RODO-2510 file (C-alpha; in nm, 4 decimals, decimal comma):
residues 123
     n   res          X          Y          Z
     1     m     4,2564    -4,9322     0,7136
     2     t     4,4351    -4,8351     1,0315
     3     r     4,2611    -4,7475     1,3562
     4     r     4,3940    -4,3897     1,3349
     5     l     4,2491    -4,3401     0,9862
     6     k     3,9103    -4,4741     1,1003
     7     i     3,9098    -4,2240     1,3884
     8     i     3,9977    -3,9355     1,1549
     9     i     3,7204    -4,0326     0,9120
    10     a     3,4664    -4,0674     1,1953
    11     l     3,5626    -3,7267     1,3366
    12     g     3,5382    -3,5716     0,9898
    13     i     3,1896    -3,7118     0,9387
    14     a     3,0834    -3,5928     1,2854
    15     i     3,2142    -3,2403     1,2183
    16     i     3,0325    -3,2237     0,8841
    17     a     2,7075    -3,3480     1,0424
    18     v     2,7236    -3,0978     1,3300
    19     t     2,8074    -2,8128     1,0907
    20     a     2,5164    -2,9037     0,8614
    21     w     2,2740    -2,9241     1,1549
    22     c     2,3892    -2,5889     1,2954
    23     y     2,3568    -2,4171     0,9574
    24     s     2,0104    -2,5621     0,8974
    25     h     1,8924    -2,4164     1,2318
    26     s     2,0852    -2,0929     1,1949
    27     l     2,0035    -1,7290     1,1397
    28     w     2,2838    -1,7328     0,8795
    29     r     2,0421    -1,8970     0,6373
    30     p     1,8840    -1,6786     0,3665
    31     e     1,5741    -1,4801     0,4646
    32     e     1,3486    -1,6999     0,2499
    33     s     1,4731    -2,0131     0,4251
    34     i     1,4079    -1,8608     0,7678
    35     r     1,0640    -1,7476     0,6462
    36     a     0,9864    -2,1031     0,5307
    37     s     1,0774    -2,2344     0,8778
    38     l     0,8512    -1,9766     1,0425
    39     l     0,5664    -2,0703     0,8082
    40     e     0,6035    -2,4342     0,9160
    41     l     0,5464    -2,3192     1,2748
    42     t     0,2773    -2,0616     1,1899
    43     p     0,1160    -2,1491     0,8543
    44     l    -0,0804    -1,8901     0,6590
    45     g    -0,4281    -1,8630     0,8096
    46     t    -0,3026    -1,9144     1,1664
    47     d    -0,4967    -1,7180     1,4275
    48     k    -0,3112    -1,4114     1,5582
    49     a    -0,3359    -1,5190     1,9230
    50     a    -0,1833    -1,8599     1,8466
    51     a     0,1001    -1,7121     1,6389
    52     r     0,1767    -1,4484     1,8998
    53     t     0,1737    -1,7063     2,1812
    54     l     0,4227    -1,9240     1,9935
    55     a     0,6493    -1,6251     1,9201
    56     e     0,6377    -1,5138     2,2840
    57     k     0,7208    -1,8665     2,4084
    58     r     1,0219    -1,8762     2,1759
    59     g     1,1359    -1,5380     2,3110
    60     w     1,0971    -1,3615     1,9775
    61     v     0,8235    -1,1195     2,0825
    62     d     0,8124    -0,9167     2,4009
    63     p     0,4727    -0,9713     2,5703
    64     n     0,4479    -0,5902     2,6094
    65     y     0,4979    -0,5280     2,2357
    66     k     0,2296    -0,3043     2,0864
    67     e     0,0957    -0,4191     1,7526
    68     q     0,1193    -0,1886     1,4525
    69     s    -0,1178    -0,1468     1,1599
    70     y    -0,0497    -0,0334     0,8043
    71     i    -0,1578    -0,0797     0,4440
    72     r     0,0385    -0,3544     0,2714
    73     i     0,0949    -0,2732    -0,0956
    74     k     0,1587    -0,5661    -0,3268
    75     a     0,0983    -0,6385    -0,6952
    76     s    -0,1858    -0,8718    -0,5953
    77     g    -0,3643    -0,5832    -0,4219
    78     d    -0,3515    -0,3647    -0,1152
    79     c    -0,4835    -0,4714     0,2214
    80     a    -0,4790    -0,3400     0,5753
    81     v    -0,2732    -0,5566     0,8080
    82     t    -0,1904    -0,5691     1,1758
    83     v     0,1699    -0,6623     1,2474
    84     v     0,3317    -0,8491     1,5334
    85     g     0,7067    -0,7952     1,5068
    86     g     0,9767    -0,9949     1,6768
    87     l     1,3521    -1,0195     1,7144
    88     l     1,4674    -1,3639     1,6021
    89     g     1,8257    -1,2961     1,7016
    90     r     2,1637    -1,1497     1,6140
    91     y     2,4942    -1,2772     1,4857
    92     s     2,8340    -1,1121     1,4567
    93     f     3,0184    -1,3006     1,1855
    94     p     3,1219    -1,1895     0,9302
    95     r     2,9518    -0,8636     1,0386
    96     r     2,6947    -0,7686     1,3029
    97     i     2,3453    -0,8566     1,1782
    98     v     2,0043    -0,8411     1,3442
    99     v     1,7278    -1,0731     1,2170
   100     v     1,3656    -0,9691     1,2697
   101     a     1,0311    -1,1128     1,1637
   102     n     0,6951    -0,9459     1,1069
   103     w     0,3830    -1,1607     1,1176
   104     e     0,1082    -0,9823     0,9183
   105     f    -0,2605    -1,0444     0,9949
   106     d    -0,5735    -0,9436     0,8034
   107     a    -0,8872    -0,7840     0,9476
   108     s    -1,0122    -1,1264     1,0640
   109     n    -0,6860    -1,1835     1,2588
   110     h    -0,5546    -1,4582     1,0319
   111     l    -0,1927    -1,4723     0,9180
   112     v    -0,1478    -1,3498     0,5606
   113     d     0,2314    -1,3179     0,5404
   114     v     0,5576    -1,3413     0,7311
   115     l     0,8423    -1,1059     0,6478
   116     v     1,1981    -1,1800     0,7573
   117     i     1,4457    -0,8941     0,7456
   118     k     1,8199    -0,8950     0,8054
   119     a     1,9842    -0,5611     0,8736
   120     s     2,3140    -0,4289     1,0016
   121     d     2,3124    -0,4081     1,3791
   122     t     2,4365    -0,0655     1,4816
   123     d     2,4269    -0,1232     1,8591
***
């Protein structure tokens, strides 16, 4: 094997590794994959203050954000939740997308769900 071929193979492997790492940490991943990553950081049952602090430190939630409350309707039953919403980021390829997350907390301020939503960015 020539030196040139070894260099080409090494560069190919490096490009594949960097691409895989970037995709695995990317907002391009499916919503469920992003949600799973957020649940690793803020597992169900996490205290609202701890989850909000983490989201603020990551720059996802504005410290001045006002929480919202609503009734969550699911097949397993309805419950009142308080929501802390945050902007995870945006990307522009292949089209402009905004990625947001809503951390939902029950009446005892424990995390009951995380919703990740991707939508067209109209700005």
